[in-house]
N, C-alpha and C positions, 0 to 999 in steps of 0.2 A: 373746812366749810362745806356743809352739805348743800348740794344744788339739786333742786327738783325740776325735772323736765316734765312736759305734759305727757299724758298717757300715750300708748302706742297708737290707738286709733286717732287721737288728736294729732300726733306727730305726722301720721300718714296724711291726714287732711291738710295739715299746715304745709307739708312738702308739696302736695298737689296744688295748693293755692299759690305757693311761691313759683312753681314751675309754670303754672297756667299764666301767672302775671308776667313772668319774663317772656313766655311765648307770645303773649298779647303785645308786649312792648316791642319785641323784636319783629313781630308780624306787622305792627303798625308803623314802626320806625326801623325798616330793614337796615342791616349793616351797610349795604352798598349806598343807601340813601344818606346814612350818617356821614359817609366820607365824601359826599357831593361837595364841590367847591363852594357852592353858594349857601350852605346850611351848617349851622352849629346846633347840635342837639344838647340841651341843657337840662339836667335833672335838678328838681327843686324839692324841698320838704315843706308841706303845708302852704305852698304858694308864697313864701316869704320873700324870696329873691325876685320873683316876677313882679310882685306888688311893689317892691322898692324901686325896681328899675322903671316900671311904668309911672309910678308916682313922681319920680324925679325928672322924667322926660328924657333920660339918656338913651332910650330905645329909639329915638328919632334918627332917621337917616343912617341906619345901620347898613353897611354895604353887603350884608349877607342875611339870610333868613335865620332867626332864632326860633327853634322849636322846643317848647317847654314840655317836660314830662314830670308828672307829679308822683311823689312817693310819701309814704306814711312815716318812714324812718330811714336812717342812714344805711342799715344793713342791706336791704333790697336795692337801694340806690347804688351802693358800691358793687353789688353783684352785677347789676346792669352795666356799670362801667366796665367791669372785668370781662363781660360778655360782648362788649363792643356795641351795645344797644344805644348808648349815649356817649357823648364826648367829654363832658365835664359836669360836675355837680358839687354841692356843698355837703360837708360832713364834719363832725367833731373830730378832734385828734384821736380820741380813744377808738371809735369804730374804724377810722381810717387805718390806724396802725394795726388793729386787729385783722382787718381785711388784707392789708399788705402782708402781714405775717402769715396769712393763709395762702400766699402765693399769687394773689391777683396782680395782673400787669397794670398797675396804677401808680401814680405819683402825686404827692401834694405839690401844687403849683403856685398857690397864692394864699397868703396868710390873712386870716381874720382874727385879730388878737382878742384877749379876754374881754368878754362882754358882760356888763353888769357886775363886775368884780367877782366873778365866779358864782353869782346867784342865779345864773341861767340854767344851772344843773343842780338838782336838789332831791332829797328824799322827802316825800310828802305823805302825810297821814290824813285819813278822812275826817270829816266833821264829827265831833264828839269823841275822837280817839284820845286816850290818856297818854299816848306816846308823845313826848315833847323834847326828848334829847336823844343823841346818837346812842348813848349807853343803854337806853331802853329798847333798842332794836335787837339786842341780844336774844337769840333763839326765836325771833319772830319770822313770819313769812313775808318776804319782800319781792315784789314783782319788778322786773326790768328786762331790757332786751339783751340777749347774749352778745357780748362784744361791744355794747353800746357805751355811750358816755356815762349813762347811769350805772352800768356795770362797773366801769372804771371807778366811779365815785365810791361804790361799795367796797371794792378791793382796797382803795386808799383808806377808807374809814377803818377797815379791818387791819391793814398794815400798820397804821399809826396807833392802834389800840383804842380808838374812839368807840368802836363797838367791841366790847369784851366777850370772852367766851361765856356761854356757848355761841358759836357763830350762827348767824341767821340762815334760814332756809331760803335760797334764792329760787324764784319761780320765773323761768324765762318765757316772756310773752311779748307780743307786739303791742304797741301803744293802745289800740282800741280794746284789745283783750285785757290789758293791764288795768285800764280805766274801769272796765266792767267788773273785774275782780275786786278792785278797791271799793267801788260803789256798793257791791254786794257783800263786802267784808270777807271774801274768800282769801284775801291777803291783808296783812296789817299795815303795809306801807308800799309805796311805789317810788323807785329811784328813776327819775326821768329828767327831761330837759324841756326848754321852751319850744312851742307854746303850751306844752302839756302841764308844766308847772303852774302857769297862770290859769289854765283851765281847771285844774284841781283846786287851786287856792281861791282865785277870784270868783269863778263861776260855781265851783263845787263846795265852797266854804270850808275847805280843808286847811291844813297849816303845814308850814315847812318845819321839818324835824332837824335837818342838817343840810348845808349846801357845800359847794365845792371851793369856796373861797380859801385860799392859802393851802389847798391840798394837792393841786395839780395845775398844769399850765393853763387849762381852760381855753386853749386855742381852738379855732375851727379853721378849715381849709377849703378852698376850691381844689378839687381833685380832678385829674384828667387821666384818661387811658394813655398808655405809652404810644399807642398807634395814633391817637389824636395829636399828641405832642410832635409826632413826626409829620403827619399829613395836614394838620390844621393849626400849626403854631401861630400863624398870623391872626387867625380867627380868635384863638385863645387870648393872645396878648391884647387884642382890641377889646374883647369882652371883659376881661379883668379890669382894664382901665376904665371902662364904662361903669362897671359895678363899683369900683373905688369912688368914682364921681357920685354915684347914686348913694353910697353910704355917707359921703361928705354932705350931700343934700339932706339926708335923713337926720343928721345931727342937728340941723337947723330947722327942720320941719317935721318933728316927730308926730304932731297931731294929724298932719295930712297923710303921712305914711300909715298911721294907725287906722285912719278912716278907710283908705283903699284896701289895707290888709283885711279889715273886717268885711268889707263888701265882697272881696274876691274869694275869701276862704269860708265865710259864714260864721266865723267865731264872733262872740259877743263884743260890742264896742269896748267895754271896760277891760276885757281880756286883751284885746288888740292894743290898747294903750299900755298895759303892763308889759306886753311882749316888746313893743317898740322901745320902751325905756331901757330894756336889758340887751337888746340885740344890735343896737347901732354902735358901730366901732369904726376904726380907720384901717382898711385893708392895705396890704403892702406885699412886695415880693418876699419870698422865702429866702432867708439868709442862714449863715452858719450858726448865728445865735439862736435862731429858731430851732435848728436841729439839736443843738445842745440842750435847749429847754425840754424838748420832747424825749430826750434820752430817759427821763424818769418814767415816762409812760410805757415805753417798750420794756423797761426793766420790770415794771409792775406786772405786765402781762407775761413776761418770761418767767418770773418767780412763781406765778400762778399756773404755769404750764400751758398758756394759751398761745404763745408765740414761740416757734422753734426754727423759723427761717434763719439761715446762716449768712445771707447776703449782708454786705456792709450797710449799716443803717442809713447812711447818707444817700444811698441809692433809692430810698423811698421818697426823695424830694427832688424837685427841679428848682435849683437855686437861681435867683436873679433873672427871672423870666420877664425881661423888659423890652426885648426886641424880637422880631420874627426870625 
């Protein structure tokens, strides 16, 4: 499988942007502040967790301060976790395991089970594209994030033979760049996740070529740094319980959640409705069954040469985090 990375100047610019972003985060939310007794620093993607928490009202009377930090995708979020700039945040199983495999001091602490039956991750094609099946992705240029849940979906489609030879040319881009590349037809498809699937399909009038249903666990996790697990365990337990209550509220009030999500993030109302339908689930502690289900993900990354870490896989998880 040929994978195309951006040009050297682009890589340099991208590295500069990532370093600048992390410097800004760490400068704004210093590590010493992140370990303060009365504060929990929470990383979010596209404002979805913050919107859900506020919409449900479970953020009332929190005995500590929650400081939200926004990220475009899981990869920079997990890097910030590893750097100690934030305490916890949400990520799909694919990018979490990819980051853990790279040696980051993080653990999956709270499970968010499959959402939307695996339809929250998909390969999308732009309006007017003749690509309508996974088989037609053979030899095409597909954008996704390196180590992302979209990357994992492509690896699974290749491993199962759904995408036959010749393998597609994978172009690693962040979501904003990938959307621009899709809109300008510099790539043929984009393997991505919510809310970007709905942005491409509902707002952009594209269509789903293939999704992740029955191909992988499709779990997401709240992930914490190992230092936060030591120093802020009570904060984490309380926060995850509140988020579980928020998700339970969301199953009964999807319209209200979608409204606040649209207002806070600026995504169109119809996109927010589509996102809400796919992302509401019932969170729970991580168990041994969770770890067994995720073994297929780490095996996929190992076979593709992306994970070489030799630690026991169960060390990537904090099981049954139900008490301080």
